[in-house]
PAPA-616886 format. One record per residue: x negated, y negated, z of N, C-alpha, C, O in turn. Coordinates in steps of 0.02 Angstrom, whole numbers, plus 50000, padded with zeros to 5 digits. Each point is the difference from the previous one (the first is absolute). Example, Ala and Ser with C-alpha at 12.3 -4.5 7.8 and 13.67 -1.06 7.14 Angstrom:
<recs>
493405028450390500454994150000499554994050000499485000150033
500704994649931499584994150003500394994550037499754994550008
</recs>
This chain:
<recs>
493594322453988500675000149996500305005050035499815005849997
500704992150041500435005050049500685002449952500424996349975
499555010450022500585002249957500774998650043500034997850058
500565004049899500564997550034500265005650049500605000150011
499035004450018500285005350049499514998950060500105002950053
499484993849941499564998250064499405005950006499765000750056
500085002049909499425005549995499254996549994499525003649985
500404991050023499314998849995499914995349937500474997649967
498815001550018499864997149950499965003949944499625004949999
500814993249939500045003649937499425000649962499724994749986
500045010349997499365001149960500104999049923500575000749978
498954997849983500095000149923499715006249978499685003750039
500454997949885499745006949977499225001350021499825004850033
499804990649945499185001350013499945001850075499685005150014
500634991150040499845001050068500305007050015499745003350044
500874999449919500265007050015499655004849975499965005250031
499724994049908499495005149979499375000750043499745005350017
500064988649997499385000750048500105003450055499555003650022
501114995950013500145004050067499975006949987499625003650033
500804998749918500025006749978499475003249988499965006150008
499414989049965499345004049994499775001850059499705005449998
500354991850056499745001450069500285004750038499705001850051
500875000849932500385006250029499925006749956499905000349940
500185005150107499925006249962500675005450009500045005449971
500464991750077500575004250014500564995549986500024994450026
500575008349922500634995549996500575004550002499955005750020
500534991949960500595004549999500324998549924499994994449975
500295011649990500304999949948500745001350007500225005550018
500164989549967500785000550011500375003349925499884997549945
500455006850061500265003849949500635003049994500314999350053
499995003749906500625002750012499965007849995499715002749953
500595000750096500015007950002500615002950023500234999850057
500045003749878500765002450008500374994150014500385000450049
499614994049918500464995349998500024995450052500424995650000
499085005150053499924996750069499224997249994499555002949970
500404990550067499394998150011499485004450044500145003850046
499324994949930499375004850033499434995850010499894995449960
499775005650083499324997550018499375004250014500035003450052
499434997149914499595003850014499164995750000499764996649955
499975004850104499304997050008499575002349940500155005649980
499394991549988499455000949964499434996050004500034993950008
499345009749987499354997249998499924997149924500105003749953
499744990350038500104996349931499294995849995499604998850045
500364999049882499414995949982500304994449956500565001049976
499194994350014500264994749952499625000149946499424998450013
500715003249916499694999749954500204994449946500575000649978
499134995250004500234993249973500584997550028499924997350054
500735002949920500524997350036500585004650010500584998749985
499145007950048500425006249998499735003050065499424999750020
501155003750012499845004450050499925007749971500355002549956
499145000250075499955007149973499905003650056499654997750045
500685009449962499945004250048500055007649970500145001349942
499735002750103500115007749986500515002850031500134998850059
500275005949897500495003750032500045006649975499845001749943
500465003650120500085006949976500535000849943500554997350006
499295006349940500375000749948500735001950020500494996449986
499555008050040500735002950025500494996450044500565001950014
499084991950008500294997050063500644996449977500094999249940
500364998650108500544996149983499864992249991500424996149977
498855001750048499784994249970499875000049931500294995549970
499365008549994499695001349934500675000249957500044996649948
500445007150073500575000349962500494993950000500304998249949
499764999350104500464993450009499624993549977500324995649972
499105003750037499604994849973499754999549933499914994549973
499975011749995499664998849935500564997949944500505003449988
499324990549978500354997949948500654997250029500535000549970
499414996350095500534996950022499784993050041499494999750035
500914995549959499804994450046500035001150066500495003050024
498984994750014499855001750058499904993250045499904994649972
500125006050087499584994050058499515004450024500035006150003
499394989050018499465001750036499924994650050500164994249986
499605007450071499914995950047499365001550047499975005550027
499534990049982499445000050053499974994650043500214994649979
499565006150083499834995850045499445001050045499605004750000
500404988950049499405001250038500304995750052500264994649984
499725007950096500284995250047499595001450048499725005550004
500174988950044499665000750065500325005450047500585001649990
499075001150059500295004350047500644998750031500445004250010
499574988050007500614997650033500604996949947500504997150020
499345004149909500434997749955499944992749999500454997149969
499194999950054499984992950006499764996149938500224994649982
499335008749989499834996549924499825006749961499885005650023
500154992449918499895006349937500224996649939500044993949989
500165012649960500204997349939500435006149964499805005850007
500534993449972500335005249940500174998049936500164994149989
499825010549963499954999749931500465004749970499955005950017
500544992049936500495005549976499964998149922500104994249983
499745010849973500205001649930500545003849962500165005650019
500044992449942500485003649952499705001549942499634995549981
500395009849978499755002549941500155006849977500185003950044
499804998049902500335007549972499255004250001499524999049963
500555005650087499435004650006499925004749939500485002549970
498854998550013499935003849938499305003050023499634997550042
500255008649920499325002749997499524995449961500134997149947
499275002550089499444995849953499955004549940500065006150000
499784989549941499825003349942499215000450000499714998549948
499915003550109499385000349983499835006950042500415003250033
498924998449958499795006750026500045000050079499764995550034
500555009849990500085000750074499394999350036500004996850053
499525005649926499254998350029499864993050011499754998150053
500404998249904499804992749997500464996950065499784996050040
500765006249959500534996850055499855003550068500184996850050
499555009049959499895004250056499304996850036499855000250060
499874997649900499364995450030500204994350052499724998750053
500844998349919500284994650038500435001650055500014996150048
500355009349953500555000750037499735002750084499625004750005
500584992450041499715003150064500425005450027500284999450054
499785006549905500355005850020499535004750026499475001149970
500715002250092499525004550022499935006349951499475002849986
501184998949991499935006249951500474998749935500584998049999
498945003849943500494998249944500175006049953500164999649941
499765006050098500255007049963500805000150003500344998650049
499935003549880500725000249993500394992850002500624999550005
498974995449989500234992150009499994997649932499585002149961
500914993250021499984995249939500044993950023500174999150059
499694995549898499904992950030500624996649963500215001649944
500074993250102500624995749969499534993250008499494999650034
500854994749923499684994249995500664995549999500485001149963
499484994150081500584994850003499724993849984499644997050039
500555000749895499644993649999500484993550035500615000250008
499014995250008500344994450037500464995849960499794994649978
500955007750010500384996849962500274993850026500114995049967
500015005950109500354995050040499545000750063499805005550018
500044988750017499745001450065500194993650043500164994449980
499785008050083500074995350056499635001350058499835005850007
500014990250036499505000150059500104994850048500244994549984
499595007050076500034994050045499465001850048499785005750005
500034989450027499484999050059500334997950056500364995150000
499545008950053500364998950071499684997850047499565003850022
500534990650007499554998150057500644997150059500444995749994
499415008050054500354997850055499754996250044499545001950035
500744991849969499704995050057500544997450051500104994150015
500235011350009500454999150066499814997650059499585003550029
500614991650000499704998150080500265004150031500575002149993
498924999850056500265004750060500014995550058499534996550019
501055003950008500124997250068500135003850055500435004449999
499174993950057500165004850058500724999450016500354995149988
499855011350046500575000350022500184996350061499514998750034
501094999149992500144997050058499824993249991499834996850050
500185000349890499844992049994500574996349972499974993949992
</recs>
């Protein structure tokens, strides 16, 4: 199914989660000082939630913890002719598990001074994009 704004094939929830599991870098969209902010994070998918480590004193930790945030991950060919993107919405919270359990799953280079945030997939949208434009030589 193609969505109403022409961004390619609309994906269902399970397809979106499967694609998220193939990525390790995404973006958290949150509010910082009453303005939208975006930060890249390395993440993993645990059950139906995105989990990532964040420095405790950072604007991301302060702005995202216990707030509704958006998260986006994607993968595109170098020429942007094909790929996918997935966006989720959810309330970011600290996982109610031992940090060492989550740390084993999180692809972060250094976990010192970091806490974990979890964004459950409350709403999800995703699209697979394939560009099949015809190439016509110039001067024809």
